[in-house]
PDB file with one MODEL, atoms N, CA, C and O in Angstrom:
MODEL        1
ATOM      1  N   MET A   1      12.823 -37.218  33.247  1.00  0.00           N
ATOM      2  CA  MET A   1      13.671 -37.036  31.827  1.00  0.00           C
ATOM      3  C   MET A   1      12.540 -37.184  30.883  1.00  0.00           C
ATOM      4  O   MET A   1      11.930 -38.232  30.671  1.00  0.00           O
ATOM      5  N   ASN A   2      12.273 -35.771  30.213  1.00  0.00           N
ATOM      6  CA  ASN A   2      11.163 -35.979  29.208  1.00  0.00           C
ATOM      7  C   ASN A   2      11.315 -36.702  27.986  1.00  0.00           C
ATOM      8  O   ASN A   2      12.349 -37.357  27.854  1.00  0.00           O
ATOM      9  N   HIS A   3      10.476 -36.700  27.078  1.00  0.00           N
ATOM     10  CA  HIS A   3      10.788 -37.616  26.147  1.00  0.00           C
ATOM     11  C   HIS A   3      11.859 -36.668  25.045  1.00  0.00           C
ATOM     12  O   HIS A   3      12.492 -37.287  24.190  1.00  0.00           O
ATOM     13  N   LEU A   4      11.951 -35.607  25.121  1.00  0.00           N
ATOM     14  CA  LEU A   4      12.896 -35.021  24.039  1.00  0.00           C
ATOM     15  C   LEU A   4      14.456 -35.319  24.515  1.00  0.00           C
ATOM     16  O   LEU A   4      15.378 -35.694  23.791  1.00  0.00           O
ATOM     17  N   GLU A   5      14.490 -35.051  25.908  1.00  0.00           N
ATOM     18  CA  GLU A   5      15.940 -35.516  26.459  1.00  0.00           C
ATOM     19  C   GLU A   5      16.108 -37.221  26.242  1.00  0.00           C
ATOM     20  O   GLU A   5      17.135 -37.715  25.776  1.00  0.00           O
ATOM     21  N   LYS A   6      15.312 -37.755  26.524  1.00  0.00           N
ATOM     22  CA  LYS A   6      15.307 -39.351  26.423  1.00  0.00           C
ATOM     23  C   LYS A   6      15.853 -39.531  24.896  1.00  0.00           C
ATOM     24  O   LYS A   6      16.927 -40.081  24.650  1.00  0.00           O
ATOM     25  N   GLU A   7      15.158 -39.108  24.101  1.00  0.00           N
ATOM     26  CA  GLU A   7      15.498 -39.196  22.694  1.00  0.00           C
ATOM     27  C   GLU A   7      16.891 -38.623  22.135  1.00  0.00           C
ATOM     28  O   GLU A   7      17.553 -39.152  21.242  1.00  0.00           O
ATOM     29  N   ALA A   8      17.172 -37.589  22.740  1.00  0.00           N
ATOM     30  CA  ALA A   8      18.582 -37.033  22.452  1.00  0.00           C
ATOM     31  C   ALA A   8      19.396 -38.080  23.171  1.00  0.00           C
ATOM     32  O   ALA A   8      19.981 -38.762  22.330  1.00  0.00           O
ATOM     33  N   GLN A   9      19.652 -38.458  24.365  1.00  0.00           N
ATOM     34  CA  GLN A   9      20.513 -39.409  25.083  1.00  0.00           C
ATOM     35  C   GLN A   9      20.637 -40.529  24.146  1.00  0.00           C
ATOM     36  O   GLN A   9      21.770 -40.916  23.860  1.00  0.00           O
ATOM     37  N   GLU A  10      19.405 -41.207  23.533  1.00  0.00           N
ATOM     38  CA  GLU A  10      19.485 -42.420  22.786  1.00  0.00           C
ATOM     39  C   GLU A  10      20.187 -41.943  21.457  1.00  0.00           C
ATOM     40  O   GLU A  10      20.936 -42.753  20.909  1.00  0.00           O
ATOM     41  N   HIS A  11      20.028 -40.818  20.945  1.00  0.00           N
ATOM     42  CA  HIS A  11      21.029 -40.377  19.949  1.00  0.00           C
ATOM     43  C   HIS A  11      22.516 -40.520  19.816  1.00  0.00           C
ATOM     44  O   HIS A  11      23.220 -41.004  18.930  1.00  0.00           O
ATOM     45  N   VAL A  12      22.795 -39.910  21.053  1.00  0.00           N
ATOM     46  CA  VAL A  12      24.184 -39.843  21.645  1.00  0.00           C
ATOM     47  C   VAL A  12      24.623 -41.379  22.068  1.00  0.00           C
ATOM     48  O   VAL A  12      25.769 -41.719  21.776  1.00  0.00           O
ATOM     49  N   THR A  13      23.955 -42.108  22.590  1.00  0.00           N
ATOM     50  CA  THR A  13      24.340 -43.434  22.832  1.00  0.00           C
ATOM     51  C   THR A  13      24.512 -44.352  21.550  1.00  0.00           C
ATOM     52  O   THR A  13      25.255 -45.334  21.579  1.00  0.00           O
ATOM     53  N   ARG A  14      23.790 -43.987  20.423  1.00  0.00           N
ATOM     54  CA  ARG A  14      23.961 -44.817  19.311  1.00  0.00           C
ATOM     55  C   ARG A  14      25.027 -44.323  18.313  1.00  0.00           C
ATOM     56  O   ARG A  14      25.495 -45.072  17.455  1.00  0.00           O
ATOM     57  N   LYS A  15      25.403 -43.000  18.461  1.00  0.00           N
ATOM     58  CA  LYS A  15      26.522 -42.471  17.826  1.00  0.00           C
ATOM     59  C   LYS A  15      27.629 -43.060  18.452  1.00  0.00           C
ATOM     60  O   LYS A  15      28.487 -43.552  17.719  1.00  0.00           O
ATOM     61  N   ARG A  16      27.768 -43.101  19.605  1.00  0.00           N
ATOM     62  CA  ARG A  16      28.952 -43.723  20.489  1.00  0.00           C
ATOM     63  C   ARG A  16      29.338 -45.061  20.190  1.00  0.00           C
ATOM     64  O   ARG A  16      30.486 -45.482  20.047  1.00  0.00           O
ATOM     65  N   LYS A  17      28.238 -45.702  20.108  1.00  0.00           N
ATOM     66  CA  LYS A  17      28.269 -47.135  19.888  1.00  0.00           C
ATOM     67  C   LYS A  17      28.642 -47.702  18.431  1.00  0.00           C
ATOM     68  O   LYS A  17      29.224 -48.768  18.237  1.00  0.00           O
ATOM     69  N   ALA A  18      28.184 -46.759  17.389  1.00  0.00           N
ATOM     70  CA  ALA A  18      28.446 -46.773  15.998  1.00  0.00           C
ATOM     71  C   ALA A  18      30.094 -46.507  16.012  1.00  0.00           C
ATOM     72  O   ALA A  18      30.870 -47.336  15.538  1.00  0.00           O
ATOM     73  N   PHE A  19      30.509 -45.331  16.574  1.00  0.00           N
ATOM     74  CA  PHE A  19      31.688 -45.176  16.629  1.00  0.00           C
ATOM     75  C   PHE A  19      32.939 -46.299  17.085  1.00  0.00           C
ATOM     76  O   PHE A  19      33.993 -46.523  16.491  1.00  0.00           O
ATOM     77  N   LEU A  20      32.512 -46.797  18.122  1.00  0.00           N
ATOM     78  CA  LEU A  20      33.000 -47.941  18.959  1.00  0.00           C
ATOM     79  C   LEU A  20      33.164 -49.013  17.929  1.00  0.00           C
ATOM     80  O   LEU A  20      34.222 -49.557  17.613  1.00  0.00           O
ATOM     81  N   ARG A  21      31.904 -49.251  17.426  1.00  0.00           N
ATOM     82  CA  ARG A  21      32.085 -50.451  16.454  1.00  0.00           C
ATOM     83  C   ARG A  21      32.991 -50.584  15.406  1.00  0.00           C
ATOM     84  O   ARG A  21      33.624 -51.597  15.108  1.00  0.00           O
ATOM     85  N   THR A  22      33.011 -49.367  14.804  1.00  0.00           N
ATOM     86  CA  THR A  22      33.550 -48.907  13.453  1.00  0.00           C
ATOM     87  C   THR A  22      35.075 -48.649  13.974  1.00  0.00           C
ATOM     88  O   THR A  22      35.932 -49.103  13.216  1.00  0.00           O
ATOM     89  N   LEU A  23      35.405 -48.191  14.792  1.00  0.00           N
ATOM     90  CA  LEU A  23      36.884 -48.096  15.376  1.00  0.00           C
ATOM     91  C   LEU A  23      37.533 -49.644  15.645  1.00  0.00           C
ATOM     92  O   LEU A  23      38.606 -50.042  15.193  1.00  0.00           O
ATOM     93  N   GLY A  24      36.529 -50.461  16.561  1.00  0.00           N
ATOM     94  CA  GLY A  24      37.271 -51.587  16.821  1.00  0.00           C
ATOM     95  C   GLY A  24      37.488 -52.631  15.259  1.00  0.00           C
ATOM     96  O   GLY A  24      38.470 -53.342  15.047  1.00  0.00           O
ATOM     97  N   GLY A  25      36.370 -52.475  14.385  1.00  0.00           N
ATOM     98  CA  GLY A  25      36.511 -53.107  12.955  1.00  0.00           C
ATOM     99  C   GLY A  25      37.825 -52.584  12.425  1.00  0.00           C
ATOM    100  O   GLY A  25      38.588 -53.456  12.009  1.00  0.00           O
ATOM    101  N   LYS A  26      38.312 -51.114  12.346  1.00  0.00           N
ATOM    102  CA  LYS A  26      39.331 -50.809  11.867  1.00  0.00           C
ATOM    103  C   LYS A  26      40.600 -51.211  12.288  1.00  0.00           C
ATOM    104  O   LYS A  26      41.600 -51.435  11.606  1.00  0.00           O
ATOM    105  N   ILE A  27      40.395 -51.289  13.786  1.00  0.00           N
ATOM    106  CA  ILE A  27      41.712 -51.895  14.554  1.00  0.00           C
ATOM    107  C   ILE A  27      41.927 -53.284  14.115  1.00  0.00           C
ATOM    108  O   ILE A  27      42.983 -53.583  13.556  1.00  0.00           O
ATOM    109  N   ASN A  28      40.945 -54.209  14.340  1.00  0.00           N
ATOM    110  CA  ASN A  28      41.159 -55.399  13.871  1.00  0.00           C
ATOM    111  C   ASN A  28      41.691 -55.289  12.411  1.00  0.00           C
ATOM    112  O   ASN A  28      42.540 -56.142  12.156  1.00  0.00           O
ATOM    113  N   GLU A  29      41.410 -54.493  11.465  1.00  0.00           N
ATOM    114  CA  GLU A  29      42.020 -54.628  10.179  1.00  0.00           C
ATOM    115  C   GLU A  29      43.541 -54.029  10.256  1.00  0.00           C
ATOM    116  O   GLU A  29      44.297 -54.384   9.351  1.00  0.00           O
ATOM    117  N   VAL A  30      43.878 -53.449  10.920  1.00  0.00           N
ATOM    118  CA  VAL A  30      45.242 -52.857  11.169  1.00  0.00           C
ATOM    119  C   VAL A  30      46.051 -54.015  11.766  1.00  0.00           C
ATOM    120  O   VAL A  30      47.076 -54.389  11.195  1.00  0.00           O
ATOM    121  N   GLU A  31      45.661 -54.546  12.800  1.00  0.00           N
ATOM    122  CA  GLU A  31      46.188 -55.873  13.430  1.00  0.00           C
ATOM    123  C   GLU A  31      46.230 -57.192  12.265  1.00  0.00           C
ATOM    124  O   GLU A  31      47.204 -57.902  12.016  1.00  0.00           O
ATOM    125  N   SER A  32      45.005 -57.258  11.720  1.00  0.00           N
ATOM    126  CA  SER A  32      45.483 -58.376  10.477  1.00  0.00           C
ATOM    127  C   SER A  32      46.402 -58.045   9.353  1.00  0.00           C
ATOM    128  O   SER A  32      46.946 -58.908   8.663  1.00  0.00           O
ATOM    129  N   HIS A  33      46.526 -57.002   9.223  1.00  0.00           N
ATOM    130  CA  HIS A  33      47.777 -56.097   8.247  1.00  0.00           C
ATOM    131  C   HIS A  33      48.922 -56.644   8.736  1.00  0.00           C
ATOM    132  O   HIS A  33      49.607 -57.511   8.194  1.00  0.00           O
ATOM    133  N   ILE A  34      49.139 -56.007   9.975  1.00  0.00           N
ATOM    134  CA  ILE A  34      50.405 -56.218  10.453  1.00  0.00           C
ATOM    135  C   ILE A  34      50.948 -57.784  10.420  1.00  0.00           C
ATOM    136  O   ILE A  34      51.951 -58.175   9.822  1.00  0.00           O
ATOM    137  N   LYS A  35      50.058 -58.562  11.192  1.00  0.00           N
ATOM    138  CA  LYS A  35      50.098 -60.104  11.235  1.00  0.00           C
ATOM    139  C   LYS A  35      50.558 -60.699   9.984  1.00  0.00           C
ATOM    140  O   LYS A  35      51.506 -61.485  10.007  1.00  0.00           O
ATOM    141  N   SER A  36      49.811 -60.312   8.598  1.00  0.00           N
ATOM    142  CA  SER A  36      50.272 -60.750   7.360  1.00  0.00           C
ATOM    143  C   SER A  36      51.441 -60.358   6.615  1.00  0.00           C
ATOM    144  O   SER A  36      51.847 -60.933   5.605  1.00  0.00           O
ATOM    145  N   ASN A  37      52.087 -59.107   7.292  1.00  0.00           N
ATOM    146  CA  ASN A  37      53.002 -58.287   6.584  1.00  0.00           C
ATOM    147  C   ASN A  37      54.357 -58.132   7.304  1.00  0.00           C
ATOM    148  O   ASN A  37      55.420 -57.752   6.813  1.00  0.00           O
ATOM    149  N   VAL A  38      54.115 -58.477   8.479  1.00  0.00           N
ATOM    150  CA  VAL A  38      55.546 -58.065   9.261  1.00  0.00           C
ATOM    151  C   VAL A  38      55.754 -59.288  10.116  1.00  0.00           C
ATOM    152  O   VAL A  38      54.757 -59.845  10.574  1.00  0.00           O
ATOM    153  N   TRP A  39      56.955 -59.756  10.372  1.00  0.00           N
ATOM    154  CA  TRP A  39      57.538 -61.117  11.206  1.00  0.00           C
ATOM    155  C   TRP A  39      57.105 -60.457  12.545  1.00  0.00           C
ATOM    156  O   TRP A  39      57.197 -59.250  12.765  1.00  0.00           O
ATOM    157  N   ASP A  40      56.607 -61.415  13.445  1.00  0.00           N
ATOM    158  CA  ASP A  40      56.621 -61.221  14.601  1.00  0.00           C
ATOM    159  C   ASP A  40      57.960 -60.908  15.604  1.00  0.00           C
ATOM    160  O   ASP A  40      58.902 -61.700  15.640  1.00  0.00           O
ATOM    161  N   CYS A  41      57.939 -59.886  16.269  1.00  0.00           N
ATOM    162  CA  CYS A  41      59.239 -59.444  16.846  1.00  0.00           C
ATOM    163  C   CYS A  41      58.623 -58.695  18.320  1.00  0.00           C
ATOM    164  O   CYS A  41      57.419 -58.570  18.547  1.00  0.00           O
ATOM    165  N   ARG A  42      59.649 -58.268  19.184  1.00  0.00           N
ATOM    166  CA  ARG A  42      59.411 -57.569  20.301  1.00  0.00           C
ATOM    167  C   ARG A  42      58.753 -56.173  19.795  1.00  0.00           C
ATOM    168  O   ARG A  42      57.721 -55.800  20.353  1.00  0.00           O
ATOM    169  N   GLU A  43      59.300 -55.417  18.789  1.00  0.00           N
ATOM    170  CA  GLU A  43      58.683 -54.224  18.282  1.00  0.00           C
ATOM    171  C   GLU A  43      57.216 -54.212  17.737  1.00  0.00           C
ATOM    172  O   GLU A  43      56.436 -53.265  17.840  1.00  0.00           O
ATOM    173  N   VAL A  44      56.950 -55.512  17.095  1.00  0.00           N
ATOM    174  CA  VAL A  44      55.509 -55.487  16.593  1.00  0.00           C
ATOM    175  C   VAL A  44      54.586 -55.948  17.584  1.00  0.00           C
ATOM    176  O   VAL A  44      53.407 -55.601  17.507  1.00  0.00           O
ATOM    177  N   GLU A  45      55.045 -56.797  18.635  1.00  0.00           N
ATOM    178  CA  GLU A  45      54.332 -56.926  19.990  1.00  0.00           C
ATOM    179  C   GLU A  45      54.138 -55.528  20.597  1.00  0.00           C
ATOM    180  O   GLU A  45      53.005 -55.174  20.920  1.00  0.00           O
ATOM    181  N   LEU A  46      55.213 -54.704  20.767  1.00  0.00           N
ATOM    182  CA  LEU A  46      54.776 -53.302  21.577  1.00  0.00           C
ATOM    183  C   LEU A  46      53.770 -52.601  20.626  1.00  0.00           C
ATOM    184  O   LEU A  46      52.737 -52.093  21.062  1.00  0.00           O
ATOM    185  N   ALA A  47      54.152 -52.590  19.140  1.00  0.00           N
ATOM    186  CA  ALA A  47      53.095 -51.800  18.628  1.00  0.00           C
ATOM    187  C   ALA A  47      51.392 -52.244  18.725  1.00  0.00           C
ATOM    188  O   ALA A  47      50.356 -51.580  18.761  1.00  0.00           O
ATOM    189  N   ARG A  48      51.658 -53.527  18.744  1.00  0.00           N
ATOM    190  CA  ARG A  48      50.158 -54.157  18.782  1.00  0.00           C
ATOM    191  C   ARG A  48      49.550 -53.602  20.191  1.00  0.00           C
ATOM    192  O   ARG A  48      48.398 -53.176  20.270  1.00  0.00           O
ATOM    193  N   ASP A  49      50.491 -53.657  21.343  1.00  0.00           N
ATOM    194  CA  ASP A  49      50.066 -53.477  22.471  1.00  0.00           C
ATOM    195  C   ASP A  49      49.657 -52.071  22.655  1.00  0.00           C
ATOM    196  O   ASP A  49      48.735 -51.832  23.435  1.00  0.00           O
ATOM    197  N   HIS A  50      50.355 -50.943  21.902  1.00  0.00           N
ATOM    198  CA  HIS A  50      49.904 -49.696  21.898  1.00  0.00           C
ATOM    199  C   HIS A  50      48.747 -49.496  21.116  1.00  0.00           C
ATOM    200  O   HIS A  50      47.988 -48.582  21.438  1.00  0.00           O
ATOM    201  N   LEU A  51      48.496 -50.192  20.159  1.00  0.00           N
ATOM    202  CA  LEU A  51      47.068 -50.187  19.221  1.00  0.00           C
ATOM    203  C   LEU A  51      46.026 -50.389  20.084  1.00  0.00           C
ATOM    204  O   LEU A  51      45.109 -49.569  20.137  1.00  0.00           O
ATOM    205  N   THR A  52      46.047 -51.537  20.884  1.00  0.00           N
ATOM    206  CA  THR A  52      44.912 -52.057  21.898  1.00  0.00           C
ATOM    207  C   THR A  52      44.884 -50.924  23.070  1.00  0.00           C
ATOM    208  O   THR A  52      43.757 -50.581  23.429  1.00  0.00           O
ATOM    209  N   SER A  53      45.958 -50.329  23.684  1.00  0.00           N
ATOM    210  CA  SER A  53      45.926 -49.354  24.589  1.00  0.00           C
ATOM    211  C   SER A  53      45.520 -47.692  23.860  1.00  0.00           C
ATOM    212  O   SER A  53      45.334 -46.724  24.598  1.00  0.00           O
ATOM    213  N   SER A  54      45.446 -47.606  22.555  1.00  0.00           N
ATOM    214  CA  SER A  54      44.901 -46.798  21.727  1.00  0.00           C
ATOM    215  C   SER A  54      43.435 -47.004  21.776  1.00  0.00           C
ATOM    216  O   SER A  54      42.751 -46.067  22.187  1.00  0.00           O
ATOM    217  N   PHE A  55      42.896 -48.040  21.433  1.00  0.00           N
ATOM    218  CA  PHE A  55      41.467 -48.331  21.474  1.00  0.00           C
ATOM    219  C   PHE A  55      41.037 -48.305  22.824  1.00  0.00           C
ATOM    220  O   PHE A  55      39.967 -47.697  22.849  1.00  0.00           O
ATOM    221  N   LEU A  56      41.348 -48.658  23.892  1.00  0.00           N
ATOM    222  CA  LEU A  56      40.683 -48.535  25.220  1.00  0.00           C
ATOM    223  C   LEU A  56      40.744 -47.096  25.698  1.00  0.00           C
ATOM    224  O   LEU A  56      39.806 -46.700  26.389  1.00  0.00           O
ATOM    225  N   TRP A  57      41.833 -46.188  25.384  1.00  0.00           N
ATOM    226  CA  TRP A  57      41.854 -44.876  25.540  1.00  0.00           C
ATOM    227  C   TRP A  57      40.554 -44.115  24.836  1.00  0.00           C
ATOM    228  O   TRP A  57      39.641 -43.470  25.353  1.00  0.00           O
ATOM    229  N   LEU A  58      40.801 -44.408  23.609  1.00  0.00           N
ATOM    230  CA  LEU A  58      39.653 -43.964  22.813  1.00  0.00           C
ATOM    231  C   LEU A  58      38.097 -44.279  23.202  1.00  0.00           C
ATOM    232  O   LEU A  58      37.190 -43.472  22.996  1.00  0.00           O
ATOM    233  N   ARG A  59      37.974 -45.171  23.611  1.00  0.00           N
ATOM    234  CA  ARG A  59      36.866 -45.899  24.179  1.00  0.00           C
ATOM    235  C   ARG A  59      36.381 -45.001  25.427  1.00  0.00           C
ATOM    236  O   ARG A  59      35.249 -44.538  25.567  1.00  0.00           O
ATOM    237  N   GLU A  60      37.557 -44.839  26.373  1.00  0.00           N
ATOM    238  CA  GLU A  60      37.145 -43.931  27.569  1.00  0.00           C
ATOM    239  C   GLU A  60      36.487 -42.538  27.123  1.00  0.00           C
ATOM    240  O   GLU A  60      35.449 -41.997  27.505  1.00  0.00           O
ATOM    241  N   ALA A  61      37.453 -42.142  26.179  1.00  0.00           N
ATOM    242  CA  ALA A  61      37.234 -40.565  25.799  1.00  0.00           C
ATOM    243  C   ALA A  61      35.664 -40.440  25.230  1.00  0.00           C
ATOM    244  O   ALA A  61      34.890 -39.503  25.421  1.00  0.00           O
ATOM    245  N   ALA A  62      35.457 -41.536  24.556  1.00  0.00           N
ATOM    246  CA  ALA A  62      33.916 -41.357  24.061  1.00  0.00           C
ATOM    247  C   ALA A  62      33.058 -41.749  25.021  1.00  0.00           C
ATOM    248  O   ALA A  62      31.910 -41.350  24.826  1.00  0.00           O
ATOM    249  N   GLU A  63      33.202 -42.317  25.875  1.00  0.00           N
ATOM    250  CA  GLU A  63      32.232 -42.607  27.013  1.00  0.00           C
ATOM    251  C   GLU A  63      32.118 -41.347  27.673  1.00  0.00           C
ATOM    252  O   GLU A  63      31.046 -40.753  27.789  1.00  0.00           O
ATOM    253  N   LYS A  64      33.372 -40.872  28.172  1.00  0.00           N
ATOM    254  CA  LYS A  64      33.185 -39.716  29.168  1.00  0.00           C
ATOM    255  C   LYS A  64      32.920 -38.238  28.410  1.00  0.00           C
ATOM    256  O   LYS A  64      32.392 -37.322  29.040  1.00  0.00           O
ATOM    257  N   TYR A  65      33.284 -38.097  27.160  1.00  0.00           N
ATOM    258  CA  TYR A  65      33.015 -37.025  26.398  1.00  0.00           C
ATOM    259  C   TYR A  65      32.168 -36.639  25.415  1.00  0.00           C
ATOM    260  O   TYR A  65      31.814 -35.509  25.079  1.00  0.00           O
ATOM    261  N   GLY A  66      31.755 -38.199  24.798  1.00  0.00           N
ATOM    262  CA  GLY A  66      30.890 -38.221  23.694  1.00  0.00           C
ATOM    263  C   GLY A  66      31.656 -38.164  22.498  1.00  0.00           C
ATOM    264  O   GLY A  66      32.884 -38.083  22.495  1.00  0.00           O
ATOM    265  N   VAL A  67      30.898 -38.209  21.415  1.00  0.00           N
ATOM    266  CA  VAL A  67      31.724 -38.089  19.898  1.00  0.00           C
ATOM    267  C   VAL A  67      30.950 -36.865  19.122  1.00  0.00           C
ATOM    268  O   VAL A  67      29.829 -36.425  19.380  1.00  0.00           O
ATOM    269  N   LYS A  68      31.715 -36.507  18.266  1.00  0.00           N
ATOM    270  CA  LYS A  68      31.340 -35.381  17.352  1.00  0.00           C
ATOM    271  C   LYS A  68      30.070 -35.798  16.285  1.00  0.00           C
ATOM    272  O   LYS A  68      29.651 -34.974  15.472  1.00  0.00           O
TER     273      LYS A  68
ENDMDL
END
């Protein structure tokens, strides 16, 4: 791998990591907002499970296809 390819790969990796870090922070904010404002119940538990699932699928997509 030449220098330019290595630099491009590092750039893509930095962008992906920044995206995932920001996404994780936003998901934590949503989870905190839910905990603070909605009573715990089965529906809330399901919603939080889906939120976690969404994060995992987005992480998979970002790793497989990259980010814009």
